[in-house]
N, C-alpha and C positions, 0 to 999 in steps of 0.2 A: 537120836534129834528132839531136840528141849523146844517145846510151846509154850507161847502164855497167850492167855485167852483175857482180850481187856475190852470193854465197854467205853466210845468213845459218844457222847453227846446222849444219849438211849434212841444213838438212830445205825451204828454201823459196828456189826461186833471184826474187830481186825485179831489176826495171830502173825506172832514173828517169828522163823523158825532160827537153826542157829547158823543159815547164812544170813541174817539183818536182809531177808527181803521182807517184804509186807506183803501179804494176800487178803484180799477181803476175801475172808467165805460166808459169813451169811452178811446179804442184806435186807435188812427187816425195817422198815418206817411204820413208826409207832405211834397213832394218834390219839393222842390225852382225851380221855374222855369227860365233857363238859355234863356235870351233875347239877349245875344251880347255875343262876345270873349272880354277877359279881353287884358291887354295891355300887358302884359307879354306873354300869347299865342301868340298875333299878333306877336311879337319882338321874340320870336321863331322862328316861321314860315317863315318871312322877312329873319333870320340868312340863315337859312339852302337852302331856293333858293338860297341866293346872293351864295353861297357856291358853289354849285352849279352848277349856270351860270358862275361863274370864272374860275372852275375846266374844263367846258365843252370848254372855251373861249381858254387856256390854251392848251389843246388837240387839240382842232382844226387847233388854230396856226401852230402847230410843226409837224403836216401833212401834212397841205402843203408845210412847207418847206421839208419832205420828197420825197413828190409826184414829185414837180420840179427837186429833184435829182436824183430821180430815173429814170427822163425822160432825165436828162442830160445824165447818164450814157448810157442809151438804143441810142440816140443819137448819142454818142461815138463809139459804137460800130458799129452804122450800116454804119457812115461814115471810120472807119475800113476794114469791109467786104468790103465795095464799094473798098478801095483806095489796098485790098489784090487781089482783082476780076482785076483792074487798070494793080496792077503789075504781074500778071501772062500775061494777054495780051502784056502788053509791056516789058520794061526790066526793068524801073524805076520807083517810085512813082513820081508824078503830083511835080509840084512846088506850088499848090494853091488847093485848097478845090474846085475852083470853075471848073474844069478841069473834073469835076464827073458828071456834070451835061451835057447833060440829058440822057446824055447813061444808067450810073449808077448809079444815082439818080434822081429822078423828081424834088427834092429840098437839096439842102444843110442845112440841119437843125441846126437850129439855137435855142440861148437859152431863155429856157420856159418864164423866166423872165424881162430878159434885151431887147430880139429880138437881140442880135449883136449875132457874130458868134464865134466860139470854135475856141482857138489858135491851128495855123496846123504850125508847124516847121519842114522842110524837113532836113534832114541830107546835110550836104557838099558835099554828091556826089550824092543826089538823090534815094540810096541805104536805109536809114532810114527816119524816123520821130518820131513825137511827139504830141500828140492832147491833149491838156490841157482845162479843164474844172472847171470854178472858184466854189465850191460849197457853199449849208447855211449853211447846216449843217456839224458839224465838223466830225460825229460820219461814216459818205458814203465816206470821203476820204483815197488814198492810199499813199499818198505824205503828208509831213511835210506843217504844214497849212490848208487850203481850197482847195488844190488844186485835183482834181482828174487827174490822168495821165494816157495814154494808149500810147504804143510805137509800132514798128513794132514786130514780131513775131523772 
């Protein structure tokens, strides 16, 4: 009896006897052990990480602008409220916002990014005023351009 042993696709061992009969003598599934990641897998993971990082950085930069713009709006409303209080106690609005310290405001608010004061323009007769702030995000303005304006009611 002649036996010939051969291995096909590293999965099944077959033996052929002298009558040309095919018998499966040993069935063994061999799992290839992976010892490292392929270059394609590493590139895909790195691309995903880079895309997520870029989206996060762009979103974070935009949120900083919106936060500073919200602070500017709140500051202008705080100055406006102090101006209305001083107008009710006196007869006119002050010539400059430094007159609000320390009685009406402990400190006159300034721009959170530049540290400069907001633009205050009293009217010709001191019965009106205009407060302006320069915004970073164009979506938070109420005037043409990047200006947010508050006037007396």
